[in-house]
N, C-alpha and C positions, 0 to 999 in steps of 0.2 A: 504493500500500500504506500510505503514511503516513496517508492519510485514513481508511482502514478501521481502522487501529490507534487513531486518535483517537476514532472512533465507539465502538469496543469499550471504551476507557478511560472515555469519557464515560458509557456505559451502566453500567459497574461503579460509578462514583461516584454515578450517579443511584439505582441500586438500594440502594447502601449507606446512603443517607439514611434508609431505613425500618428503622432498627435494632430498634425495639420489635416491629414486625411480624415481622421475621426471628427475633428471640429467642423470641417466642411460638410461631412455627411450628417452630423447632428443638426446643423443649420438647415439643411435640406429637409430632413425628417420633420423638423418643427414647422417649417413653412407649409409642407404638405399637410401637416396636422390641421393648420388653420383652413386650408382649402377644403379638406374633407369635412371639417366641422361645419363650414358654410353649407355644403351640400346636404349634410345630415340634418342641419337645422331647418332647411327648406323642406326636406322630406317629412320631418316630424311636425312641422307646422301644418303641412297638408294632411298628414295622417297622425293626429295626436295618439299617444299611447300605443303606437305600432309595436307589435311584438312584446308588449308589456313594458317597454322602455318609455321614459319621458325624455324631454329635450336635454335635460342635464345628463341623464344616462348616456344619451347618444353622443353628446359632445365629449364627455369623459372617455367613452369608448374610442372615439376618434384619436385622441391624443395618446391613450393607453396603447392602442394598436401600433401607432407610430413608434412608441417607446420600445415595443417588443419586436420590431422588425428584425433588428440585427441579433439580439440575444437568441432568438429561436430561428434565425435565418429563414424568415417567412417566404422569401423569394425562391426557396428550394435550392436546387443545384447539388453539386457533389462536393467532396472534400478535396484537399490538395493531394490526397491519396491517388486520385485518378492519373495525375502526371507521373507519379512513380510507377504506376502500372504500365503506362505507355512506354516509358523509357527502359523498363525492365529492372529498375532499382528496387522493385517490390521483392525481388528474390533475396536481396540483402535484408530487408525488413523481416521476412519470414524466417530468417536464420538467427535473428536476434533472440536472446533469452528473455523475451517479454511477449505477452499476448498482443497480437496485431490490433485487434478490436479494442482492447483495453488502452493501448497506447493512443490511438486516435480519439477515443472517448475522452481521455484525460486532456489531450491537446484541445479538443473542441470545448470542453468545459472551461478551460483557461481563457480561450477566446471569448466565450459567452460571458464570463465573469467581467472581463474588461468592458465588453459592449454594454452590459447592463448598466454600468455607472456612467460611461462616457457618452453613450447614445440613447440610454433609456431614461435617465433622470431629466435631462434638459428639455425634451419635448413636453413632459408633464408640467414642469415649472413654467415653461413658456405659455402653455395653455392656461395655467392658473392665473397668470398676470392679466389675462383678457376676459376669461370666462369663469363662472362659478362652477367648479368641478365637484363631482361627488367622490369624496375620499373615504377610505375605510373608517368605520366608526370606532374601532378599538384596536389595541395592539394584537389581540388574538386574530383579528381579520387580516392585519398586515402579515402576521406569521403564516396564516393559512395561504395567503396570496404568494408569499415567498416559496412555500412548498409546492404550490401549483406551478409556478414558473420553473422551478428546478425540474419537475417532471416533464414539463413542456420541452425543456432543453434535451432531455433524454429521448423523448419521442422524435424530436427534430433530428437528432443525431442518428437515431435508428433508421429513419427514412433516407437521409443523405448518405449514410454508410452503404446501404443496399444499392443506391444509385451508383455510387463510386465503384462498387464491385462489378457492376454490369460491364465495365470497360474490359474485363477479362474476356468477354465474349463478343461485345459489340465494337470494341476498339475506338469508339467515338461516343461520347456521352451527350452531345448537343441535342439530339432528339429526345432522349430521356429527360434532360434538364428542362427542355421546353414543356414537356408534359407535366413535370414536377412543378414548374412555375405556375401553370394554369390551375392545377388542382390545389396547390398550397394557398394561392390567393383566394380562390373561389370558395373552397370548403373549410377554410380556417376561420372565416369571418372578417378577413382583412378588407374586403370591399364593402360589405355591409354586414351587420350582425346576423348570425345564422337564425336568430329568433324571428326574423322577418321573412324567412323562406317559407313558401306556402306548402301546406299538406304534406304529402309523402316525401317531397324533396327536402323539406326541413327536417323531417324525422330521420331520413337516411343520412343527411349531412351531419347531424349531431351524433351519429354512431360511428363515423369514419375517424381515422386517427388524426386528421388535420384539425378537427374540432378541439383536440387537446392542446393545440399550439396557441390559439388566440382566444377562442370563445370561452373555454373553461376558466383560464386565469382571469379574464375580464369579468366574468360573472361572479367570481369569488371576490374580486376587488370591489365591485359595485354592491356587494352584499346580496345579490340575487340567488346565490347558491350557498346555502349554509349546511347542506348535506355533504360534508367534507369526505366522509367515508366513500360515498358514491363517486364523488369527483376524483378522489385519489385512486380509487379502484379502477375507474375508467382510464385515467392517464397512465397509471402504473401498469395496468393490464396491457395496454397498447405498447408501452415501452418494453415490457418483458417479451411480448410477441415479436416485435421488430428486432430487438437485440438477439433473441434466439434465432430468428431467421438470418440475421447477419452472421452469426457464428456458424450456422450450417452452410451458408453460402461461402464463407471464408474457407471452410474445410474442403468444399467442392472445388473452389478456385485453386487451392493449394495442390490438390490432386491433379488438376488440369495442368498446372505449371510444371509439375514433376513429369507427367506423361509426355508433355511436349519438349521435355529435355531442359527445362529452365532450372 
């Protein structure tokens, strides 16, 4: 465990060196938060209490989703692992005395930890300067939200790790990344809250793993979900399924590499 903690800490320091890039991205996230807030305000004025949200919930949701974009990598995509697979450097990684999936998970958690503070906090503070946001009502809610965000990071990693491993077979992840971008944005609640999706579409959307990335943490933050056992079970269940699938696919990829003489 000490090794994985070191990997996470090293990743956090590595990503923190790009301060100018982080600052510019944070500024962009905040500006888009105001733009999305304007759209949602117009929508909720036309349809009050849509999906059980009021205008304050909708505006808060807008800035909260902007804050979570980078910590959970809502735009999907793969890990830097894909380039190592393309170049063949993955053969070195597989011979290291450390679990491949564990290494990249620790690295991604370090990246997400830096993103949470550098690109997560400023959009919320920026929104609070202009709008009256709905904040958690107690320290317990803040703690519950933190736990939900951590599980969202695990689900996000599980999805992106599987996408990265497809390069063993596809040799090009652009098509899979495109599909990941669409599904992540649409089914996570990034575009609009999933609570406004009609009928069966809304039901199905809230059962898919992408709901664990944005919608679940947002509802905990807003105090709309107090059934934490159910929320954590949903997010933790998807994280376990995706991580198990990633481990299985890693074993399959390792055998493929050996068979091909790698």
